[in-house]
Backbone as CSV, one residue per row, in Angstrom:
resi,resn,N_x,N_y,N_z,CA_x,CA_y,CA_z,C_x,C_y,C_z
1,MET,0.849,-1.169,0.000,0.000,0.000,0.000,0.894,1.231,0.000
2,THR,0.609,2.149,-0.894,1.376,3.372,-1.011,0.468,4.557,-0.756
3,ILE,0.896,5.421,0.142,0.157,6.642,0.416,1.028,7.797,-0.052
4,ILE,0.469,8.616,-0.886,1.200,9.757,-1.420,0.640,11.018,-0.794
5,ARG,1.503,11.806,-0.204,1.090,13.087,0.360,1.531,14.178,-0.606
6,ILE,0.609,15.011,-0.975,0.899,16.078,-1.920,0.707,17.401,-1.196
7,ARG,1.783,18.165,-1.084,1.686,19.492,-0.482,2.678,20.391,-1.208
8,VAL,2.170,21.460,-1.747,3.005,22.415,-2.448,2.864,23.748,-1.733
9,HIS,3.976,24.255,-1.223,3.989,25.512,-0.473,2.977,25.450,0.663
10,ASN,2.067,26.400,0.737,1.064,26.404,1.798,-0.316,26.058,1.270
11,SER,-0.342,25.357,0.152,-1.636,25.024,-0.426,-2.239,23.810,0.276
12,ASP,-3.414,23.454,-0.155,-4.122,22.334,0.448,-3.448,21.008,0.105
13,MET,-3.574,20.049,1.021,-3.052,18.718,0.779,-4.215,17.824,0.362
14,ILE,-4.036,17.111,-0.746,-5.055,16.183,-1.200,-5.021,14.955,-0.299
15,VAL,-6.144,14.649,0.310,-6.252,13.501,1.200,-6.832,12.307,0.442
16,CYS,-7.874,12.537,-0.330,-8.532,11.482,-1.096,-8.467,11.838,-2.579
17,VAL,-7.625,11.111,-3.300,-7.463,11.375,-4.732,-8.717,10.955,-5.486
18,CYS,-9.307,9.848,-5.109,-10.488,9.332,-5.816,-11.636,10.344,-5.836
19,LYS,-11.843,11.020,-4.715,-12.956,11.967,-4.593,-12.490,13.423,-4.580
20,ALA,-11.179,13.656,-4.784,-10.597,15.006,-4.816,-10.932,15.795,-3.549
21,VAL,-10.682,15.180,-2.402,-10.946,15.809,-1.108,-9.623,16.252,-0.508
22,SER,-9.552,17.521,-0.117,-8.336,18.060,0.487,-8.527,18.225,1.990
23,ASP,-7.434,18.523,2.667,-7.525,18.782,4.105,-8.391,20.010,4.369
24,ARG,-8.437,20.911,3.432,-9.299,22.094,3.575,-10.779,21.685,3.592
25,HIS,-11.138,20.733,2.729,-12.511,20.234,2.728,-12.858,19.609,4.076
26,ILE,-11.903,18.889,4.645,-12.135,18.244,5.933,-12.290,19.295,7.030
27,ARG,-11.448,20.338,7.012,-11.584,21.415,8.004,-12.947,22.087,7.884
28,THR,-13.394,22.305,6.654,-14.698,22.920,6.430,-15.820,22.012,6.936
29,ALA,-15.692,20.707,6.716,-16.698,19.762,7.194,-16.757,19.763,8.723
30,VAL,-15.593,19.836,9.367,-15.560,19.897,10.828,-16.219,21.185,11.307
31,LYS,-15.936,22.263,10.631,-16.570,23.537,10.984,-18.086,23.450,10.830
32,GLY,-18.524,22.625,9.872,-19.955,22.428,9.646,-20.597,21.389,10.543
33,GLY,-19.796,20.766,11.421,-20.376,19.849,12.392,-19.911,18.405,12.306
34,ALA,-19.073,18.058,11.326,-18.573,16.683,11.225,-17.675,16.372,12.418
35,THR,-17.897,15.213,13.026,-17.097,14.843,14.190,-16.518,13.440,14.083
36,SER,-16.843,12.719,13.010,-16.367,11.347,12.883,-16.001,11.045,11.436
37,LEU,-15.294,9.951,11.266,-14.931,9.494,9.927,-16.194,9.135,9.141
38,ARG,-17.181,8.635,9.833,-18.461,8.323,9.189,-19.097,9.585,8.607
39,ASP,-19.002,10.707,9.334,-19.525,11.984,8.827,-18.791,12.395,7.554
40,LEU,-17.466,12.243,7.554,-16.682,12.605,6.369,-17.037,11.710,5.188
41,THR,-17.261,10.430,5.453,-17.639,9.507,4.387,-18.988,9.899,3.800
42,ARG,-19.926,10.221,4.661,-21.257,10.605,4.205,-21.237,11.939,3.461
43,ASP,-20.518,12.930,4.010,-20.558,14.280,3.454,-19.619,14.483,2.268
44,LEU,-18.436,13.849,2.308,-17.419,14.100,1.287,-17.116,12.892,0.412
45,GLY,-17.550,11.729,0.804,-17.265,10.523,0.035,-15.896,9.921,0.315
46,VAL,-15.230,10.383,1.364,-13.901,9.890,1.720,-13.979,8.395,2.022
47,GLY,-13.082,7.624,1.422,-12.991,6.196,1.704,-14.005,5.323,1.006
48,THR,-14.763,5.868,0.065,-15.794,5.070,-0.593,-15.312,4.380,-1.859
49,CYS,-14.113,4.690,-2.314,-13.593,4.023,-3.521,-12.545,2.991,-3.110
50,CYS,-11.280,3.390,-3.085,-10.216,2.427,-2.794,-9.921,2.297,-1.301
51,GLY,-10.223,3.333,-0.515,-10.030,3.282,0.929,-8.636,3.598,1.420
52,LYS,-7.694,3.856,0.522,-6.318,4.135,0.932,-6.179,5.468,1.663
53,CYS,-7.157,6.322,1.548,-7.098,7.646,2.169,-7.538,7.640,3.634
54,LEU,-8.145,6.571,4.084,-8.746,6.571,5.423,-7.778,6.911,6.553
55,PRO,-6.543,6.378,6.578,-5.638,6.776,7.667,-5.327,8.272,7.669
56,GLU,-5.086,8.834,6.488,-4.780,10.268,6.406,-6.020,11.101,6.702
57,ALA,-7.180,10.648,6.269,-8.426,11.361,6.562,-8.690,11.376,8.062
58,LYS,-8.431,10.253,8.717,-8.614,10.165,10.165,-7.660,11.121,10.879
59,SER,-6.426,11.195,10.400,-5.443,12.104,10.978,-5.846,13.568,10.768
60,ALA,-6.294,13.898,9.561,-6.731,15.270,9.272,-7.958,15.630,10.098
61,LEU,-8.856,14.674,10.283,-10.043,14.909,11.105,-9.650,15.197,12.547
62,ALA,-8.748,14.389,13.101,-8.297,14.593,14.482,-7.628,15.950,14.650
63,ALA,-6.778,16.323,13.700,-6.099,17.621,13.770,-7.102,18.766,13.688
64,SER,-8.106,18.625,12.833,-9.119,19.670,12.686,-9.975,19.789,13.945
65,LEU,-10.331,18.647,14.529,-11.119,18.678,15.768,-10.310,19.283,16.909
66,ASP,-9.023,18.923,16.998,-8.156,19.499,18.033,-8.035,21.009,17.862
67,ALA,-7.850,21.451,16.622,-7.711,22.878,16.350,-9.001,23.622,16.671
68,CYS,-10.123,22.987,16.376,-11.419,23.610,16.641,-11.648,23.746,18.144
69,GLU,-11.314,22.702,18.896,-11.493,22.730,20.350,-10.534,23.703,21.019
70,ALA,-9.319,23.811,20.471,-8.329,24.709,21.051,-8.603,26.156,20.674
71,GLY,-9.465,26.355,19.686,-9.793,27.714,19.264,-8.613,28.441,18.661
72,ARG,-7.789,27.692,17.943,-6.618,28.317,17.324,-7.040,29.351,16.307
73,PRO,-6.549,30.570,16.451,-6.908,31.605,15.491,-6.324,31.297,14.126
74,GLY,-7.077,31.638,13.108,-6.595,31.466,11.757,-7.085,30.189,11.093
75,LEU,-7.296,29.126,11.844,-7.743,27.882,11.234,-9.240,27.887,10.978
76,PHE,-10.012,28.396,11.913,-11.451,28.331,11.768,-12.118,29.694,11.836
77,THR,-11.344,30.724,11.905,-11.959,32.045,11.994,-11.933,32.715,10.639
78,SER,-12.960,33.431,10.351,-12.998,34.205,9.115,-13.033,35.671,9.508
79,PRO,-12.539,36.531,8.643,-12.525,37.942,8.985,-13.951,38.457,9.211
80,ALA,-14.100,39.218,10.244,-15.404,39.775,10.575,-15.737,40.910,9.623
81,THR,-16.966,40.959,9.222,-17.421,42.022,8.346,-18.531,42.767,9.068
82,GLU,-18.389,44.077,9.134,-19.404,44.889,9.800,-20.162,45.682,8.762
83,PHE,-21.437,45.770,8.966,-22.281,46.538,8.072,-22.973,47.654,8.856
84,ALA,-23.018,48.824,8.274,-23.738,49.926,8.901,-25.225,49.746,8.645
85,VAL,-26.027,49.952,9.692,-27.469,49.772,9.528,-28.133,51.108,9.728
């Protein structure tokens, strides 16, 4: 079994080649409420083809959940926009 990690500069890392899912997609899914590998499979299709991505998807999920719980700035925060009313 060969797992290929693709990362160029600070761009997204492809986790699932079959479904074109990146670590950014996983972070977004966690932000949207995903908390398990089953959620990622249902929402993104991770692991539904060859399954070689599951270890990396699980790792990306854990890192995203840890970052979300720790409230690390920059990973899950978006710039605030204020509107005059």
